N, CA, C, O and the ligand as a Tripos MOL2 file, in Angstrom:
@<TRIPOS>MOLECULE
protein
  313   311    79     0     0
PROTEIN
NO_CHARGES

@<TRIPOS>ATOM
      1 N         -19.2120   12.0210    3.9310 N.3       1 MET1
      2 CA        -18.0070   11.5610    3.2200 C.3       1 MET1
      3 C         -17.8430   10.0440    3.3710 C.2       1 MET1
      4 O         -17.9840    9.5050    4.4690 O.2       1 MET1
      5 N         -17.5530    9.3820    2.2910 N.am      2 THR2
      6 CA        -17.3140    7.9360    2.3470 C.3       2 THR2
      7 C         -15.8180    7.6570    2.5330 C.2       2 THR2
      8 O         -14.9840    8.5520    2.3950 O.2       2 THR2
      9 N         -15.5020    6.4100    2.8460 N.am      3 CYS3
     10 CA        -14.1000    6.0200    2.9810 C.3       3 CYS3
     11 C         -13.3510    6.2680    1.6750 C.2       3 CYS3
     12 O         -12.2070    6.7220    1.6840 O.2       3 CYS3
     13 N         -13.9990    5.9690    0.5570 N.am      4 GLN4
     14 CA        -13.3560    6.1810   -0.7450 C.3       4 GLN4
     15 C         -13.0110    7.6590   -0.9380 C.2       4 GLN4
     16 O         -11.9340    7.9990   -1.4270 O.2       4 GLN4
     17 N         -13.9540    8.5390   -0.5420 N.am      5 ASP5
     18 CA        -13.6950    9.9820   -0.6440 C.3       5 ASP5
     19 C         -12.5170   10.3730    0.2390 C.2       5 ASP5
     20 O         -11.6320   11.1250   -0.1690 O.2       5 ASP5
     21 N         -12.5290    9.8440    1.4590 N.am      6 ALA6
     22 CA        -11.4790   10.1840    2.4200 C.3       6 ALA6
     23 C         -10.1130    9.7840    1.8830 C.2       6 ALA6
     24 O          -9.1530   10.5530    1.9450 O.2       6 ALA6
     25 N         -10.0440    8.5720    1.3580 N.am      7 ILE7
     26 CA         -8.7700    8.0740    0.8490 C.3       7 ILE7
     27 C          -8.3210    8.8720   -0.3620 C.2       7 ILE7
     28 O          -7.1320    9.1330   -0.5480 O.2       7 ILE7
     29 N          -9.2950    9.2570   -1.1860 N.am      8 ALA8
     30 CA         -8.9570    9.9890   -2.4120 C.3       8 ALA8
     31 C          -8.2850   11.3250   -2.1020 C.2       8 ALA8
     32 O          -7.4220   11.7720   -2.8580 O.2       8 ALA8
     33 N          -8.6740   11.9670   -0.9940 N.am      9 ILE9
     34 CA         -8.1120   13.2910   -0.7150 C.3       9 ILE9
     35 C          -7.0460   13.2780    0.3850 C.2       9 ILE9
     36 O          -6.5250   14.3230    0.7760 O.2       9 ILE9
     37 N          -6.7320   12.0720    0.8740 N.am     10 LEU10
     38 CA         -5.7980   11.9820    2.0020 C.3      10 LEU10
     39 C          -4.4360   12.6240    1.7100 C.2      10 LEU10
     40 O          -3.9030   13.3570    2.5430 O.2      10 LEU10
     41 N          -3.8870   12.3520    0.5490 N.am     11 ALA11
     42 CA         -2.5650   12.8820    0.2220 C.3      11 ALA11
     43 C          -2.5940   14.4120    0.1910 C.2      11 ALA11
     44 O          -1.6850   15.0740    0.6930 O.2      11 ALA11
     45 N          -3.6580   14.9590   -0.4080 N.am     12 ASP12
     46 CA         -3.7960   16.4180   -0.4450 C.3      12 ASP12
     47 C          -3.9320   16.9770    0.9700 C.2      12 ASP12
     48 O          -3.3510   18.0050    1.3170 O.2      12 ASP12
     49 N          -4.7250   16.2580    1.7770 N.am     13 TYR13
     50 CA         -4.9310   16.6960    3.1600 C.3      13 TYR13
     51 C          -3.5970   16.7880    3.9060 C.2      13 TYR13
     52 O          -3.3330   17.7770    4.5900 O.2      13 TYR13
     53 N          -2.7720   15.7720    3.7760 N.am     14 LEU14
     54 CA         -1.4980   15.7520    4.4980 C.3      14 LEU14
     55 C          -0.5600   16.8390    4.0020 C.2      14 LEU14
     56 O           0.3200   17.2900    4.7350 O.2      14 LEU14
     57 N          -0.7480   17.2590    2.7550 N.am     15 GLU15
     58 CA          0.0890   18.3360    2.2310 C.3      15 GLU15
     59 C          -0.6010   19.6890    2.3680 C.2      15 GLU15
     60 O          -0.1700   20.6900    1.7960 O.2      15 GLU15
     61 N          -1.6860   19.6890    3.1450 N.am     16 ALA16
     62 CA         -2.4560   20.9180    3.3750 C.3      16 ALA16
     63 C          -2.8890   21.5500    2.0660 C.2      16 ALA16
     64 O          -2.8950   22.7720    1.9180 O.2      16 ALA16
     65 N          -3.2530   20.6880    1.1110 N.am     17 ALA17
     66 CA         -3.5980   21.1710   -0.2270 C.3      17 ALA17
     67 C          -5.0770   21.0370   -0.5270 C.2      17 ALA17
     68 O          -5.4810   21.2190   -1.6750 O.2      17 ALA17
     69 N          -5.8970   20.7270    0.4600 N.am     18 CYS18
     70 CA         -7.3020   20.4900    0.1320 C.3      18 CYS18
     71 C          -8.2630   21.4670    0.8110 C.2      18 CYS18
     72 O          -9.4710   21.2290    0.7760 O.2      18 CYS18
     73 N          -7.7900   22.5480    1.4220 N.am     19 GLY19
     74 CA         -8.7100   23.5650    1.9230 C.3      19 GLY19
     75 C          -9.3160   23.2250    3.2730 C.2      19 GLY19
     76 O          -9.4820   22.0520    3.6070 O.2      19 GLY19
     77 N          -9.6480   24.2550    4.0530 N.am     20 PRO20
     78 CA        -10.1060   24.0420    5.4320 C.3      20 PRO20
     79 C         -11.4410   23.2930    5.5410 C.2      20 PRO20
     80 O         -11.6280   22.4920    6.4570 O.2      20 PRO20
     81 N         -12.3650   23.5520    4.6110 N.am     21 GLU21
     82 CA        -13.6740   22.9010    4.7010 C.3      21 GLU21
     83 C         -13.5540   21.4040    4.4990 C.2      21 GLU21
     84 O         -14.1130   20.6050    5.2490 O.2      21 GLU21
     85 N         -12.8070   21.0480    3.4640 N.am     22 LEU22
     86 CA        -12.6090   19.6340    3.1490 C.3      22 LEU22
     87 C         -11.7990   18.9540    4.2620 C.2      22 LEU22
     88 O         -12.0740   17.8110    4.6250 O.2      22 LEU22
     89 N         -10.8170   19.6550    4.7900 N.am     23 SER23
     90 CA        -10.0270   19.1100    5.8970 C.3      23 SER23
     91 C         -10.9240   18.8040    7.0940 C.2      23 SER23
     92 O         -10.7780   17.7600    7.7290 O.2      23 SER23
     93 N         -11.8430   19.7060    7.4000 N.am     24 ALA24
     94 CA        -12.7470   19.5130    8.5380 C.3      24 ALA24
     95 C         -13.6290   18.2920    8.3120 C.2      24 ALA24
     96 O         -13.8590   17.5080    9.2320 O.2      24 ALA24
     97 N         -14.1270   18.1290    7.0750 N.am     25 LYS25
     98 CA        -14.9610   16.9700    6.7590 C.3      25 LYS25
     99 C         -14.1650   15.6810    6.8900 C.2      25 LYS25
    100 O         -14.6570   14.6690    7.3880 O.2      25 LYS25
    101 N         -12.9280   15.7470    6.4300 N.am     26 LEU26
    102 CA        -12.0750   14.5650    6.4960 C.3      26 LEU26
    103 C         -11.7920   14.2030    7.9570 C.2      26 LEU26
    104 O         -11.8270   13.0300    8.3290 O.2      26 LEU26
    105 N         -11.5140   15.2110    8.7760 N.am     27 GLU27
    106 CA        -11.2430   14.9500   10.1880 C.3      27 GLU27
    107 C         -12.4730   14.3740   10.8880 C.2      27 GLU27
    108 O         -12.3540   13.5070   11.7530 O.2      27 GLU27
    109 N         -13.6490   14.8590   10.5080 N.am     28 ALA28
    110 CA        -14.8900   14.3160   11.0780 C.3      28 ALA28
    111 C         -15.0380   12.8450   10.6930 C.2      28 ALA28
    112 O         -15.4680   12.0230   11.5020 O.2      28 ALA28
    113 N         -14.6820   12.5250    9.4640 N.am     29 HIS29
    114 CA        -14.7550   11.1350    9.0240 C.3      29 HIS29
    115 C         -13.7720   10.2650    9.8160 C.2      29 HIS29
    116 O         -14.1240    9.1710   10.2560 O.2      29 HIS29
    117 N         -12.5660   10.7460    9.9920 N.am     30 PHE30
    118 CA        -11.5650    9.9840   10.7580 C.3      30 PHE30
    119 C         -12.0320    9.7470   12.1860 C.2      30 PHE30
    120 O         -11.7690    8.6920   12.7640 O.2      30 PHE30
    121 N         -12.7320   10.7360   12.7580 N.am     31 ALA31
    122 CA        -13.2030   10.5930   14.1400 C.3      31 ALA31
    123 C         -14.1400    9.3940   14.2790 C.2      31 ALA31
    124 O         -14.1830    8.7540   15.3300 O.2      31 ALA31
    125 N         -14.8890    9.0920   13.2170 N.am     32 ASP32
    126 CA        -15.8820    8.0090   13.2540 C.3      32 ASP32
    127 C         -15.3960    6.7080   12.6590 C.2      32 ASP32
    128 O         -16.0410    5.6740   12.8270 O.2      32 ASP32
    129 N         -14.2740    6.7370   11.9690 N.am     33 CYS33
    130 CA        -13.9530    5.6030   11.0980 C.3      33 CYS33
    131 C         -12.5950    5.0120   11.4520 C.2      33 CYS33
    132 O         -11.5440    5.5510   11.1050 O.2      33 CYS33
    133 N         -12.6510    3.9070   12.1410 N.am     34 GLU34
    134 CA        -11.4350    3.2200   12.5810 C.3      34 GLU34
    135 C         -10.5400    2.7700   11.4200 C.2      34 GLU34
    136 O          -9.3340    3.0100   11.4680 O.2      34 GLU34
    137 N         -11.0870    2.1270   10.3780 N.am     35 PRO35
    138 CA        -10.2010    1.7060    9.2680 C.3      35 PRO35
    139 C          -9.4620    2.8810    8.6300 C.2      35 PRO35
    140 O          -8.2930    2.7500    8.2660 O.2      35 PRO35
    141 N         -10.1250    4.0130    8.4940 N.am     36 CYS36
    142 CA         -9.4580    5.1590    7.8810 C.3      36 CYS36
    143 C          -8.4050    5.7480    8.8130 C.2      36 CYS36
    144 O          -7.3720    6.2340    8.3540 O.2      36 CYS36
    145 N          -8.6620    5.7070   10.1240 N.am     37 ARG37
    146 CA         -7.6270    6.1600   11.0650 C.3      37 ARG37
    147 C          -6.3960    5.2790   10.9610 C.2      37 ARG37
    148 O          -5.2680    5.7700   10.9750 O.2      37 ARG37
    149 N          -6.6150    3.9840   10.8570 N.am     38 ALA38
    150 CA         -5.4950    3.0520   10.7250 C.3      38 ALA38
    151 C          -4.7410    3.3310    9.4240 C.2      38 ALA38
    152 O          -3.5110    3.3000    9.3820 O.2      38 ALA38
    153 N          -5.4990    3.6020    8.3720 N.am     39 TYR39
    154 CA         -4.8750    3.9040    7.0880 C.3      39 TYR39
    155 C          -4.0450    5.1830    7.1710 C.2      39 TYR39
    156 O          -2.9230    5.2450    6.6660 O.2      39 TYR39
    157 N          -4.6120    6.1960    7.8120 N.am     40 LEU40
    158 CA         -3.9020    7.4690    7.9740 C.3      40 LEU40
    159 C          -2.5890    7.2610    8.7210 C.2      40 LEU40
    160 O          -1.5520    7.8000    8.3330 O.2      40 LEU40
    161 N          -2.6420    6.4760    9.7960 N.am     41 ALA41
    162 CA         -1.4420    6.2190   10.5890 C.3      41 ALA41
    163 C          -0.3850    5.4970    9.7540 C.2      41 ALA41
    164 O           0.7960    5.8440    9.7830 O.2      41 ALA41
    165 N          -0.8340    4.4880    9.0100 N.am     42 THR42
    166 CA          0.0860    3.7370    8.1550 C.3      42 THR42
    167 C           0.6840    4.6360    7.0830 C.2      42 THR42
    168 O           1.8780    4.5830    6.7910 O.2      42 THR42
    169 N          -0.1730    5.4510    6.5130 N.am     43 TYR43
    170 CA          0.2490    6.3400    5.4350 C.3      43 TYR43
    171 C           1.3080    7.3230    5.9260 C.2      43 TYR43
    172 O           2.3350    7.5320    5.2800 O.2      43 TYR43
    173 N           1.0290    7.9230    7.0900 N.am     44 LYS44
    174 CA          1.9690    8.9000    7.6350 C.3      44 LYS44
    175 C           3.3050    8.2380    7.9740 C.2      44 LYS44
    176 O           4.3750    8.7810    7.7010 O.2      44 LYS44
    177 N           3.2130    7.0550    8.5750 N.am     45 LYS45
    178 CA          4.4190    6.3340    8.9690 C.3      45 LYS45
    179 C           5.2680    6.0020    7.7340 C.2      45 LYS45
    180 O           6.4780    6.2280    7.7060 O.2      45 LYS45
    181 N           4.5950    5.4650    6.7280 N.am     46 THR46
    182 CA          5.2950    5.0850    5.5010 C.3      46 THR46
    183 C           5.9290    6.3090    4.8500 C.2      46 THR46
    184 O           7.0430    6.2510    4.3290 O.2      46 THR46
    185 N           5.1980    7.4080    4.8910 N.am     47 ARG47
    186 CA          5.6720    8.6480    4.3130 C.3      47 ARG47
    187 C           6.9260    9.1340    5.0440 C.2      47 ARG47
    188 O           7.8950    9.5740    4.4250 O.2      47 ARG47
    189 N           6.8820    9.0450    6.3860 N.am     48 GLU48
    190 CA          8.0410    9.4490    7.1820 C.3      48 GLU48
    191 C           9.2530    8.5730    6.8860 C.2      48 GLU48
    192 O          10.3700    9.0630    6.7210 O.2      48 GLU48
    193 N           9.0070    7.2640    6.8220 N.am     49 LEU49
    194 CA         10.1090    6.3340    6.5510 C.3      49 LEU49
    195 C          10.7090    6.6020    5.1800 C.2      49 LEU49
    196 O          11.9280    6.6280    5.0140 O.2      49 LEU49
    197 N           9.8400    6.7980    4.2100 N.am     50 ALA50
    198 CA         10.3150    7.0710    2.8470 C.3      50 ALA50
    199 C          11.0990    8.3770    2.8210 C.2      50 ALA50
    200 O          12.1360    8.4760    2.1650 O.2      50 ALA50
    201 N          10.5990    9.3690    3.5330 N.am     51 ALA51
    202 CA         11.2710   10.6700    3.5670 C.3      51 ALA51
    203 C          12.6330   10.5500    4.2400 C.2      51 ALA51
    204 O          13.6160   11.1340    3.7840 O.2      51 ALA51
    205 N          12.6780    9.7960    5.3180 N.am     52 ALA52
    206 CA         13.9270    9.6260    6.0410 C.3      52 ALA52
    207 C          14.9420    8.8680    5.1880 C.2      52 ALA52
    208 O          16.1300    9.1900    5.1820 O.2      52 ALA52
    209 N          14.4530    7.8550    4.4680 N.am     53 ALA53
    210 CA         15.3390    7.0170    3.6710 C.3      53 ALA53
    211 C          15.8510    7.7500    2.4360 C.2      53 ALA53
    212 O          17.0180    7.6290    2.0650 O.2      53 ALA53
    213 N          14.9660    8.5040    1.8110 N.am     54 GLN54
    214 CA         15.3310    9.0760    0.5110 C.3      54 GLN54
    215 C          15.3580   10.5960    0.4970 C.2      54 GLN54
    216 O          15.8490   11.2160   -0.4450 O.2      54 GLN54
    217 N          14.8180   11.1840    1.5630 N.am     55 ARG55
    218 CA         14.7120   12.6380    1.6500 C.3      55 ARG55
    219 C          13.9740   13.2110    0.4430 C.2      55 ARG55
    220 O          14.2450   14.3230   -0.0100 O.2      55 ARG55
    221 N          13.0390   12.4200   -0.0570 N.am     56 VAL56
    222 CA         12.1460   12.9270   -1.1000 C.3      56 VAL56
    223 C          10.7260   12.5180   -0.7250 C.2      56 VAL56
    224 O          10.5170   11.7610    0.2230 O.2      56 VAL56
    225 N           9.7680   13.0170   -1.4690 N.am     57 GLU57
    226 CA          8.3830   12.6700   -1.2020 C.3      57 GLU57
    227 C           8.1180   11.2010   -1.5090 C.2      57 GLU57
    228 O           8.8030   10.5890   -2.3290 O.2      57 GLU57
    229 N           7.1000   10.6400   -0.8320 N.am     58 MET58
    230 CA          6.7430    9.2510   -1.0830 C.3      58 MET58
    231 C           6.4440    9.0430   -2.5630 C.2      58 MET58
    232 O           5.6940    9.8090   -3.1680 O.2      58 MET58
    233 N           7.0340    8.0050   -3.1370 N.am     59 PRO59
    234 CA          6.8110    7.7740   -4.5660 C.3      59 PRO59
    235 C           5.3280    7.5390   -4.8790 C.2      59 PRO59
    236 O           4.6010    6.9560   -4.0750 O.2      59 PRO59
    237 N           4.9030    7.9900   -6.0260 N.am     60 ALA60
    238 CA          3.5130    7.8260   -6.4350 C.3      60 ALA60
    239 C           3.1070    6.3580   -6.4270 C.2      60 ALA60
    240 O           1.9780    6.0050   -6.0890 O.2      60 ALA60
    241 N           4.0610    5.5170   -6.8070 N.am     61 GLU61
    242 CA          3.7820    4.0760   -6.8410 C.3      61 GLU61
    243 C           3.4030    3.5640   -5.4450 C.2      61 GLU61
    244 O           2.4880    2.7520   -5.3070 O.2      61 GLU61
    245 N           4.1010    4.0370   -4.4270 N.am     62 MET62
    246 CA          3.8100    3.6100   -3.0580 C.3      62 MET62
    247 C           2.4290    4.1030   -2.6170 C.2      62 MET62
    248 O           1.6860    3.3740   -1.9610 O.2      62 MET62
    249 N           2.0980    5.3230   -2.9760 N.am     63 LYS63
    250 CA          0.7750    5.8670   -2.6760 C.3      63 LYS63
    251 C          -0.3030    4.9960   -3.2960 C.2      63 LYS63
    252 O          -1.3000    4.6660   -2.6530 O.2      63 LYS63
    253 N          -0.0930    4.6270   -4.5560 N.am     64 ARG64
    254 CA         -1.0840    3.8040   -5.2440 C.3      64 ARG64
    255 C          -1.2380    2.4560   -4.5560 C.2      64 ARG64
    256 O          -2.3510    1.9550   -4.3930 O.2      64 ARG64
    257 N          -0.1100    1.8690   -4.1510 N.am     65 ARG65
    258 CA         -0.1820    0.5520   -3.5060 C.3      65 ARG65
    259 C          -0.9000    0.6240   -2.1620 C.2      65 ARG65
    260 O          -1.7230   -0.2370   -1.8500 O.2      65 ARG65
    261 N          -0.5920    1.6460   -1.3660 N.am     66 LEU66
    262 CA         -1.2500    1.8060   -0.0650 C.3      66 LEU66
    263 C          -2.7510    1.9770   -0.2370 C.2      66 LEU66
    264 O          -3.5450    1.3840    0.4940 O.2      66 LEU66
    265 N          -3.1270    2.7930   -1.2090 N.am     67 ARG67
    266 CA         -4.5300    3.0660   -1.4640 C.3      67 ARG67
    267 C          -5.2510    1.7900   -1.8960 C.2      67 ARG67
    268 O          -6.3540    1.5010   -1.4330 O.2      67 ARG67
    269 N          -4.6270    1.0490   -2.7720 N.am     68 ALA68
    270 CA         -5.2110   -0.2090   -3.2440 C.3      68 ALA68
    271 C          -5.3710   -1.1840   -2.0900 C.2      68 ALA68
    272 O          -6.3610   -1.9110   -2.0120 O.2      68 ALA68
    273 N          -4.3920   -1.1970   -1.1960 N.am     69 LEU69
    274 CA         -4.4360   -2.1030   -0.0480 C.3      69 LEU69
    275 C          -5.6220   -1.7790    0.8550 C.2      69 LEU69
    276 O          -6.3420   -2.6830    1.2800 O.2      69 LEU69
    277 N          -5.8260   -0.5170    1.1450 N.am     70 LEU70
    278 CA         -6.9330   -0.1610    2.0310 C.3      70 LEU70
    279 C          -8.2750   -0.4430    1.3640 C.2      70 LEU70
    280 O          -9.1900   -0.9620    2.0030 O.2      70 LEU70
    281 N          -8.3940   -0.1120    0.1070 N.am     71 LEU71
    282 CA         -9.6620   -0.3470   -0.5910 C.3      71 LEU71
    283 C          -9.9910   -1.8320   -0.5940 C.2      71 LEU71
    284 O         -11.1480   -2.2300   -0.4600 O.2      71 LEU71
    285 N          -8.9600   -2.6370   -0.7490 N.am     72 GLU72
    286 CA         -9.1140   -4.0900   -0.6900 C.3      72 GLU72
    287 C          -9.6350   -4.5280    0.6850 C.2      72 GLU72
    288 O         -10.5440   -5.3530    0.7780 O.2      72 GLU72
    289 N          -9.0520   -3.9710    1.7440 N.am     73 GLN73
    290 CA         -9.5010   -4.2990    3.1050 C.3      73 GLN73
    291 C         -10.9400   -3.8770    3.3270 C.2      73 GLN73
    292 O         -11.7180   -4.6040    3.9440 O.2      73 GLN73
    293 N         -11.2940   -2.7090    2.8280 N.am     74 LEU74
    294 CA        -12.6600   -2.2150    2.9970 C.3      74 LEU74
    295 C         -13.6390   -3.1420    2.2940 C.2      74 LEU74
    296 O         -14.7200   -3.4230    2.8140 O.2      74 LEU74
    297 N         -13.2650   -3.6120    1.1250 N.am     75 ARG75
    298 CA        -14.1320   -4.5420    0.3930 C.3      75 ARG75
    299 C         -14.3340   -5.8370    1.1810 C.2      75 ARG75
    300 O         -15.4420   -6.3670    1.2550 O.2      75 ARG75
    301 N         -13.2490   -6.3300    1.7630 N.am     76 ARG76
    302 CA        -13.3540   -7.5720    2.5360 C.3      76 ARG76
    303 C         -14.2240   -7.4020    3.7710 C.2      76 ARG76
    304 O         -15.0550   -8.2580    4.0770 O.2      76 ARG76
    305 N         -14.0280   -6.2820    4.4870 N.am     77 ASP77
    306 CA        -14.7650   -6.0720    5.7450 C.3      77 ASP77
    307 C         -16.2240   -5.7230    5.4910 C.2      77 ASP77
    308 O         -17.1120   -6.1230    6.2430 O.2      77 ASP77
    309 N         -16.4600   -4.9680    4.4160 N.am     78 GLY78
    310 CA        -17.8260   -4.5040    4.1660 C.3      78 GLY78
    311 C         -18.6010   -5.5910    3.4920 C.2      78 GLY78
    312 O         -19.7810   -5.4110    3.1900 O.2      78 GLY78
    313 ZN        -13.5210    5.6100    6.5000 Zn       79 ZN79
@<TRIPOS>BOND
     1     1     2 1
     2     2     3 1
     3     3     4 2
     4     3     5 am
     5     5     6 1
     6     6     7 1
     7     7     8 2
     8     7     9 am
     9     9    10 1
    10    10    11 1
    11    11    12 2
    12    11    13 am
    13    13    14 1
    14    14    15 1
    15    15    16 2
    16    15    17 am
    17    17    18 1
    18    18    19 1
    19    19    20 2
    20    19    21 am
    21    21    22 1
    22    22    23 1
    23    23    24 2
    24    23    25 am
    25    25    26 1
    26    26    27 1
    27    27    28 2
    28    27    29 am
    29    29    30 1
    30    30    31 1
    31    31    32 2
    32    31    33 am
    33    33    34 1
    34    34    35 1
    35    35    36 2
    36    35    37 am
    37    37    38 1
    38    38    39 1
    39    39    40 2
    40    39    41 am
    41    41    42 1
    42    42    43 1
    43    43    44 2
    44    43    45 am
    45    45    46 1
    46    46    47 1
    47    47    48 2
    48    47    49 am
    49    49    50 1
    50    50    51 1
    51    51    52 2
    52    51    53 am
    53    53    54 1
    54    54    55 1
    55    55    56 2
    56    55    57 am
    57    57    58 1
    58    58    59 1
    59    59    60 2
    60    59    61 am
    61    61    62 1
    62    62    63 1
    63    63    64 2
    64    63    65 am
    65    65    66 1
    66    66    67 1
    67    67    68 2
    68    67    69 am
    69    69    70 1
    70    70    71 1
    71    71    72 2
    72    71    73 am
    73    73    74 1
    74    74    75 1
    75    75    76 2
    76    75    77 am
    77    77    78 1
    78    78    79 1
    79    79    80 2
    80    79    81 am
    81    81    82 1
    82    82    83 1
    83    83    84 2
    84    83    85 am
    85    85    86 1
    86    86    87 1
    87    87    88 2
    88    87    89 am
    89    89    90 1
    90    90    91 1
    91    91    92 2
    92    91    93 am
    93    93    94 1
    94    94    95 1
    95    95    96 2
    96    95    97 am
    97    97    98 1
    98    98    99 1
    99    99   100 2
   100    99   101 am
   101   101   102 1
   102   102   103 1
   103   103   104 2
   104   103   105 am
   105   105   106 1
   106   106   107 1
   107   107   108 2
   108   107   109 am
   109   109   110 1
   110   110   111 1
   111   111   112 2
   112   111   113 am
   113   113   114 1
   114   114   115 1
   115   115   116 2
   116   115   117 am
   117   117   118 1
   118   118   119 1
   119   119   120 2
   120   119   121 am
   121   121   122 1
   122   122   123 1
   123   123   124 2
   124   123   125 am
   125   125   126 1
   126   126   127 1
   127   127   128 2
   128   127   129 am
   129   129   130 1
   130   130   131 1
   131   131   132 2
   132   131   133 am
   133   133   134 1
   134   134   135 1
   135   135   136 2
   136   135   137 am
   137   137   138 1
   138   138   139 1
   139   139   140 2
   140   139   141 am
   141   141   142 1
   142   142   143 1
   143   143   144 2
   144   143   145 am
   145   145   146 1
   146   146   147 1
   147   147   148 2
   148   147   149 am
   149   149   150 1
   150   150   151 1
   151   151   152 2
   152   151   153 am
   153   153   154 1
   154   154   155 1
   155   155   156 2
   156   155   157 am
   157   157   158 1
   158   158   159 1
   159   159   160 2
   160   159   161 am
   161   161   162 1
   162   162   163 1
   163   163   164 2
   164   163   165 am
   165   165   166 1
   166   166   167 1
   167   167   168 2
   168   167   169 am
   169   169   170 1
   170   170   171 1
   171   171   172 2
   172   171   173 am
   173   173   174 1
   174   174   175 1
   175   175   176 2
   176   175   177 am
   177   177   178 1
   178   178   179 1
   179   179   180 2
   180   179   181 am
   181   181   182 1
   182   182   183 1
   183   183   184 2
   184   183   185 am
   185   185   186 1
   186   186   187 1
   187   187   188 2
   188   187   189 am
   189   189   190 1
   190   190   191 1
   191   191   192 2
   192   191   193 am
   193   193   194 1
   194   194   195 1
   195   195   196 2
   196   195   197 am
   197   197   198 1
   198   198   199 1
   199   199   200 2
   200   199   201 am
   201   201   202 1
   202   202   203 1
   203   203   204 2
   204   203   205 am
   205   205   206 1
   206   206   207 1
   207   207   208 2
   208   207   209 am
   209   209   210 1
   210   210   211 1
   211   211   212 2
   212   211   213 am
   213   213   214 1
   214   214   215 1
   215   215   216 2
   216   215   217 am
   217   217   218 1
   218   218   219 1
   219   219   220 2
   220   219   221 am
   221   221   222 1
   222   222   223 1
   223   223   224 2
   224   223   225 am
   225   225   226 1
   226   226   227 1
   227   227   228 2
   228   227   229 am
   229   229   230 1
   230   230   231 1
   231   231   232 2
   232   231   233 am
   233   233   234 1
   234   234   235 1
   235   235   236 2
   236   235   237 am
   237   237   238 1
   238   238   239 1
   239   239   240 2
   240   239   241 am
   241   241   242 1
   242   242   243 1
   243   243   244 2
   244   243   245 am
   245   245   246 1
   246   246   247 1
   247   247   248 2
   248   247   249 am
   249   249   250 1
   250   250   251 1
   251   251   252 2
   252   251   253 am
   253   253   254 1
   254   254   255 1
   255   255   256 2
   256   255   257 am
   257   257   258 1
   258   258   259 1
   259   259   260 2
   260   259   261 am
   261   261   262 1
   262   262   263 1
   263   263   264 2
   264   263   265 am
   265   265   266 1
   266   266   267 1
   267   267   268 2
   268   267   269 am
   269   269   270 1
   270   270   271 1
   271   271   272 2
   272   271   273 am
   273   273   274 1
   274   274   275 1
   275   275   276 2
   276   275   277 am
   277   277   278 1
   278   278   279 1
   279   279   280 2
   280   279   281 am
   281   281   282 1
   282   282   283 1
   283   283   284 2
   284   283   285 am
   285   285   286 1
   286   286   287 1
   287   287   288 2
   288   287   289 am
   289   289   290 1
   290   290   291 1
   291   291   292 2
   292   291   293 am
   293   293   294 1
   294   294   295 1
   295   295   296 2
   296   295   297 am
   297   297   298 1
   298   298   299 1
   299   299   300 2
   300   299   301 am
   301   301   302 1
   302   302   303 1
   303   303   304 2
   304   303   305 am
   305   305   306 1
   306   306   307 1
   307   307   308 2
   308   307   309 am
   309   309   310 1
   310   310   311 1
   311   311   312 2
@<TRIPOS>SUBSTRUCTURE
     1 MET1         2 RESIDUE 1 A MET
     2 THR2         6 RESIDUE 1 A THR
     3 CYS3        10 RESIDUE 1 A CYS
     4 GLN4        14 RESIDUE 1 A GLN
     5 ASP5        18 RESIDUE 1 A ASP
     6 ALA6        22 RESIDUE 1 A ALA
     7 ILE7        26 RESIDUE 1 A ILE
     8 ALA8        30 RESIDUE 1 A ALA
     9 ILE9        34 RESIDUE 1 A ILE
    10 LEU10       38 RESIDUE 1 A LEU
    11 ALA11       42 RESIDUE 1 A ALA
    12 ASP12       46 RESIDUE 1 A ASP
    13 TYR13       50 RESIDUE 1 A TYR
    14 LEU14       54 RESIDUE 1 A LEU
    15 GLU15       58 RESIDUE 1 A GLU
    16 ALA16       62 RESIDUE 1 A ALA
    17 ALA17       66 RESIDUE 1 A ALA
    18 CYS18       70 RESIDUE 1 A CYS
    19 GLY19       74 RESIDUE 1 A GLY
    20 PRO20       78 RESIDUE 1 A PRO
    21 GLU21       82 RESIDUE 1 A GLU
    22 LEU22       86 RESIDUE 1 A LEU
    23 SER23       90 RESIDUE 1 A SER
    24 ALA24       94 RESIDUE 1 A ALA
    25 LYS25       98 RESIDUE 1 A LYS
    26 LEU26      102 RESIDUE 1 A LEU
    27 GLU27      106 RESIDUE 1 A GLU
    28 ALA28      110 RESIDUE 1 A ALA
    29 HIS29      114 RESIDUE 1 A HIS
    30 PHE30      118 RESIDUE 1 A PHE
    31 ALA31      122 RESIDUE 1 A ALA
    32 ASP32      126 RESIDUE 1 A ASP
    33 CYS33      130 RESIDUE 1 A CYS
    34 GLU34      134 RESIDUE 1 A GLU
    35 PRO35      138 RESIDUE 1 A PRO
    36 CYS36      142 RESIDUE 1 A CYS
    37 ARG37      146 RESIDUE 1 A ARG
    38 ALA38      150 RESIDUE 1 A ALA
    39 TYR39      154 RESIDUE 1 A TYR
    40 LEU40      158 RESIDUE 1 A LEU
    41 ALA41      162 RESIDUE 1 A ALA
    42 THR42      166 RESIDUE 1 A THR
    43 TYR43      170 RESIDUE 1 A TYR
    44 LYS44      174 RESIDUE 1 A LYS
    45 LYS45      178 RESIDUE 1 A LYS
    46 THR46      182 RESIDUE 1 A THR
    47 ARG47      186 RESIDUE 1 A ARG
    48 GLU48      190 RESIDUE 1 A GLU
    49 LEU49      194 RESIDUE 1 A LEU
    50 ALA50      198 RESIDUE 1 A ALA
    51 ALA51      202 RESIDUE 1 A ALA
    52 ALA52      206 RESIDUE 1 A ALA
    53 ALA53      210 RESIDUE 1 A ALA
    54 GLN54      214 RESIDUE 1 A GLN
    55 ARG55      218 RESIDUE 1 A ARG
    56 VAL56      222 RESIDUE 1 A VAL
    57 GLU57      226 RESIDUE 1 A GLU
    58 MET58      230 RESIDUE 1 A MET
    59 PRO59      234 RESIDUE 1 A PRO
    60 ALA60      238 RESIDUE 1 A ALA
    61 GLU61      242 RESIDUE 1 A GLU
    62 MET62      246 RESIDUE 1 A MET
    63 LYS63      250 RESIDUE 1 A LYS
    64 ARG64      254 RESIDUE 1 A ARG
    65 ARG65      258 RESIDUE 1 A ARG
    66 LEU66      262 RESIDUE 1 A LEU
    67 ARG67      266 RESIDUE 1 A ARG
    68 ALA68      270 RESIDUE 1 A ALA
    69 LEU69      274 RESIDUE 1 A LEU
    70 LEU70      278 RESIDUE 1 A LEU
    71 LEU71      282 RESIDUE 1 A LEU
    72 GLU72      286 RESIDUE 1 A GLU
    73 GLN73      290 RESIDUE 1 A GLN
    74 LEU74      294 RESIDUE 1 A LEU
    75 ARG75      298 RESIDUE 1 A ARG
    76 ARG76      302 RESIDUE 1 A ARG
    77 ASP77      306 RESIDUE 1 A ASP
    78 GLY78      310 RESIDUE 1 A GLY
    79 ZN79       313 GROUP 0 **** ****
């Protein structure tokens, strides 16, 4: 699994919507990949804050921005 794959399914993973096999692959990727772990932590935190503030799911726009931000970082580092 690549970082792009991991990021693409992250939202589904957090909502337990991507199945046990894919979840296991994603967790294996996180175990090896520091940038994706950082992204996961940021994503979860932002999601919690958004939920606490609005008591609704994180807006799609915010998801898109977070994803774009990480992909940008990966491009710079790689
Ligand atoms: Zn990664």
